[in-house]
Every structure is written in C-alpha cells, then in structure tokens.
C-alpha positions in Angstrom: 106.6 198.3 108.6 108.0 197.8 112.1 111.7 197.8 112.9 111.6 194.1 113.6 110.1 193.3 110.3 112.5 195.6 108.4 115.5 193.9 110.2 114.3 190.5 109.2 114.6 191.4 105.6 117.6 190.5 103.4 119.8 193.3 102.0 118.0 193.1 98.6 114.6 193.2 100.2 115.6 196.2 102.3 116.8 198.1 99.3 113.6 197.1 97.5 111.6 198.4 100.3 113.5 201.7 100.4 112.9 202.0 96.6 109.1 201.6 96.9 109.1 204.0 99.9 111.1 206.6 98.1 108.9 206.4 95.0 105.9 206.9 97.1 107.4 209.7 99.1 108.6 211.5 96.0 105.0 211.6 94.7 103.7 212.9 98.0 106.3 215.6 98.3 105.6 216.7 94.8 101.9 216.9 95.3 102.5 218.6 98.7 104.5 221.4 97.3 102.4 224.5 97.7 102.1 225.6 94.1 99.6 224.9 91.3 100.1 221.5 89.5 100.7 223.4 86.2 103.5 225.5 87.7 105.2 222.4 89.3 104.9 220.1 86.4 106.2 222.7 83.9 109.1 223.5 86.1 110.0 219.7 86.6 110.0 218.8 82.9 111.3 222.1 81.7 114.6 220.6 80.8 113.0 217.9 78.5 110.7 220.1 76.4 110.5 223.5 74.8 106.8 223.8 76.2 105.7 226.2 73.5 102.3 227.3 74.5 100.7 227.2 71.0 102.1 223.8 70.5 100.5 222.4 73.6 97.2 220.9 74.7 95.2 223.1 77.0 92.6 222.3 79.6 90.9 225.6 80.0 93.5 228.0 81.4 96.1 225.3 82.2 98.3 223.3 79.8 100.1 219.9 79.9 103.7 220.1 80.9 104.9 218.8 77.5 104.0 220.1 74.1 101.9 218.0 71.8 104.8 216.2 70.2 106.5 215.4 73.5 103.1 214.4 74.9 103.0 212.0 72.1 106.5 210.7 72.6 106.1 210.1 76.3 102.5 208.9 76.0 103.4 206.4 73.3 106.5 205.4 75.3 104.3 204.8 78.5 101.5 202.8 76.9 104.1 200.6 75.1 106.0 199.8 78.3 102.7 199.2 80.3 101.4 197.0 77.5 104.5 194.8 77.5 104.5 194.7 81.3 100.9 193.5 81.5 101.5 191.0 78.8 104.2 189.4 80.9 107.1 190.2 78.6 109.5 191.3 81.4 112.4 189.0 80.1 111.6 189.2 76.4 114.7 190.7 74.7 114.3 189.6 71.1 113.9 192.0 68.1 110.5 192.0 66.4 110.1 190.7 62.9 112.0 192.6 60.2 108.8 194.2 58.8 107.8 195.6 62.2 111.5 196.8 62.8 111.3 198.6 59.6 108.0 200.1 60.4 109.2 201.2 63.8 112.1 202.9 62.1 109.6 204.6 59.7 107.8 206.0 62.8 111.0 207.8 63.7 111.4 209.2 60.1 107.7 210.3 60.1 108.3 212.4 63.3 111.5 213.8 61.8 109.6 215.0 58.7 106.7 216.5 60.7 109.2 218.1 63.1 111.1 219.8 60.2 107.8 220.9 58.7 106.8 222.4 61.9 110.2 224.2 62.3 109.7 225.7 58.8 106.4 227.1 59.9 107.7 228.4 63.2 110.6 230.2 61.4 108.3 231.9 58.8 109.3 229.8 55.9 106.9 228.0 53.6 105.8 224.7 55.2 105.2 221.5 53.3 101.7 221.3 54.8 99.9 223.0 57.6 101.3 221.8 61.0 98.7 220.9 63.8 99.0 219.8 67.3 97.1 216.6 66.2 99.9 215.7 63.8 102.5 216.6 66.4 100.9 214.2 68.8 100.4 211.4 66.2 104.1 211.5 64.9 105.3 211.9 68.5 103.3 208.9 69.6 104.6 206.8 66.8 108.2 207.7 67.9 107.3 207.0 71.4 106.2 203.5 70.5 109.6 202.9 68.8 111.4 204.3 71.8 109.3 202.3 74.2 109.9 199.0 72.3 113.6 199.3 71.9 114.4 200.6 75.3 112.4 197.7 76.7 114.6 195.3 74.7 117.8 197.1 75.8 116.8 197.0 79.4 115.7 193.3 79.3 118.9 192.3 77.5 121.0 194.1 80.1 119.2 192.9 83.3 118.7 189.3 83.2 121.0 186.2 83.1 121.3 184.8 79.6 119.7 181.5 80.7 116.7 183.5 82.0 116.3 185.9 79.1 113.8 184.9 76.6 114.9 185.7 73.1 111.3 185.9 71.8 110.3 189.4 70.6 108.6 191.7 73.1 106.3 192.8 70.3 105.3 189.4 68.9 103.4 190.6 65.9 101.1 192.9 64.3 98.4 192.3 66.9 100.7 193.6 69.6 101.7 196.7 67.6 98.1 197.5 66.7 97.1 197.2 70.4 99.9 199.6 71.4 98.8 202.1 68.7 95.1 201.9 69.8 96.2 202.6 73.4 98.4 205.5 72.2 95.5 206.9 70.3 93.2 206.7 73.4 95.9 208.6 75.4 96.0 211.3 72.6 92.2 211.6 72.6 92.2 212.2 76.4 95.2 214.6 76.1 93.6 216.6 73.4 90.0 216.5 74.9 90.4 219.6 77.1 88.2 217.9 79.7 89.3 219.5 83.0 88.9 216.2 85.0 91.5 214.6 82.9 94.2 217.3 83.4 95.6 215.9 86.7 95.8 212.2 85.8 97.4 212.9 82.4 99.9 215.3 83.8 101.0 212.8 86.5 101.1 210.0 83.9 103.5 212.2 81.7 105.7 213.0 84.7 105.7 209.2 85.4 106.7 208.4 81.9 109.6 210.8 81.9 110.8 209.4 85.2 110.4 205.9 83.9 112.5 206.6 80.7 115.3 208.2 82.6 115.2 205.5 85.1 115.6 202.7 82.5 118.5 204.6 80.9 120.2 205.1 84.3 119.7 201.5 85.4 121.3 200.3 82.2 124.2 202.7 82.6 124.7 201.7 86.3 124.8 198.0 85.4 127.3 198.6 82.6 129.4 200.7 84.9 129.5 198.1 87.6 130.2 195.3 85.1 127.0 193.5 86.3 125.3 193.2 82.8 123.0 190.3 82.3 123.6 189.0 85.9 120.2 189.3 87.6 118.1 186.2 88.4 115.2 187.9 90.3 114.1 191.5 90.7 115.6 191.3 94.2 119.0 191.2 92.6 118.3 194.6 91.0 117.1 196.4 94.1 120.4 198.3 94.7 121.0 199.4 91.1 117.3 200.3 90.8 117.5 202.5 93.9 120.5 204.3 92.4 118.7 204.6 89.0 115.7 206.2 90.6 117.9 208.8 92.4 119.8 209.3 89.0 116.6 209.9 87.2 115.5 212.5 89.8 118.9 214.1 89.6 118.8 214.2 85.7 115.4 215.8 85.7 116.4 218.6 88.2 119.7 219.2 86.5 118.3 219.5 83.0 115.5 221.8 84.3 117.9 224.0 86.3 120.3 224.1 83.3 117.5 225.2 80.9 116.3 227.9 83.3 120.0 229.1 83.6 120.5 229.2 79.9 117.2 231.1 79.4 118.4 233.7 81.9 121.6 234.2 80.0 119.9 233.9 76.5 116.4 235.3 76.9 115.7 234.4 73.2 115.4 230.8 74.3 112.2 231.7 76.2 110.4 232.7 73.1 108.1 230.0 71.7 
C-alpha cells in the first residue's frame, strides 16, 4: 500500500490495515525465528498447557505443542468458531435451545470426569477406567465446542449495537451441533494420525486457536473497560479495540509462558510430567 493510499483511509480503516499487517507480520516473524517449529511452538504455548509428553500426539520425533486434551479443547474451539463464521452468524447472540445448552454443559462435566480419572492414574491411584489420549482428545474437543459456542455468544453480545444484534441462536439446532462435532472429529483424526505432512498445519492451527481465544477475551475486556459495550455498527468501529486486543493476546501468551518457565526454574518438580 502506498503512502498516498494509506493517508486516504479513515482512522478506522487505518487501524484495520495495521491490524491485518500486524497479524501477518507476526506469523512471518514466528516462522522466521531460526529454531525448529516444535521448539518454538512448545515455548510459545508453554503457559497454557502442561505439555506432558506421554499425553501428547506425536508425529515421528516431534509432538504437538498442546497435549491431547488441550489439543481437543483448542481444536474444538477453533472448528466451532470457524463453522459459525462461515455460516454467517457473526451477529447471532442468542442462546441455543435448552436441550443443547444442557448438553454443552454436559460436555464440560465429561471433560472434568475424564481429567480427574487421568489425574488418578498419573498419581498412581486406581483409575476408574484406563485413560487414553483418544479419550483426552474427545472430552477436550467436547469442552472446546462448549467454549467456542459460548465465547462466540459473549463476544457477539458485547460488540454490536442492540438494534443490529440478532437474538437468534448461533447454534440453531442439532444439525449445527452435529456438524461442529464431525469437524472436531476430523481435526482429532488428523492430530492423532502421526502423518508428518500434517504436523506443521496442525501446529499452526493450534497456535491460531490459542491467539483467537485470548483475542476474543481481551476484546471483550477492552470494550467493557472503555464503556463501549454493544456500540459497534460495523467492523470498522472495532478496529482500534481489535488492534489492542491482538497486542493483548500476544502479551498474555508471552507472560504466561515466561511465568511458567520462571516457576519451573524455582520449583523443578513442575517440569515432571
């Protein structure tokens, strides 16, 4: 873009352009860091996951940056959000039907049960059933679906003017939920396949999912802090807060990772997995 063209943009358009350039430049910088992708991705997401080796999916000698459960959570979150985006539900802020809400809540309970069962096994206590990475992924993906759906609703309700917000459910029915679960299953099959060619795209998608989740949370908090809740009419109105939220997401990722490394240096037992 030339200087003349940039100067011709409005303030919102300029901030939107900076947002896109920053996102693209961030990816290029990450890929350009002279270190193996496994090393970079594990370091970047270290603050979000225990990254236990035997709880992770491996692609030969390299592993994903999240363990199986967190791969499920962020994978399920990502496919839910992408599905709702491609279905044009950007302004949909209504709750699903009560049976679907109850089922989504049940997904969270299922992950809690499987997580507790895995903890029993990890600590040498009798487990309820043998834990596996497949079950960790499945229950994580179910939780990720719940997280993706409700964070979508929270974000939509916070961003748009009331007269522009559609109170229809983002997940309109069982067909939508089934489609999301099928997509999450496909992501899980790819993550657990061990096919070397899939390692890089899956790793980058998981990083993108983590950034997206933190970005949405930061965006909502910024709008709440600036008393600009439900005030946007167009995406252009969100350019400034979105730029701040992206920077906030990056800062949170780095601070959490650095904090975990610091704690592990003080308490080496935390590195055991």
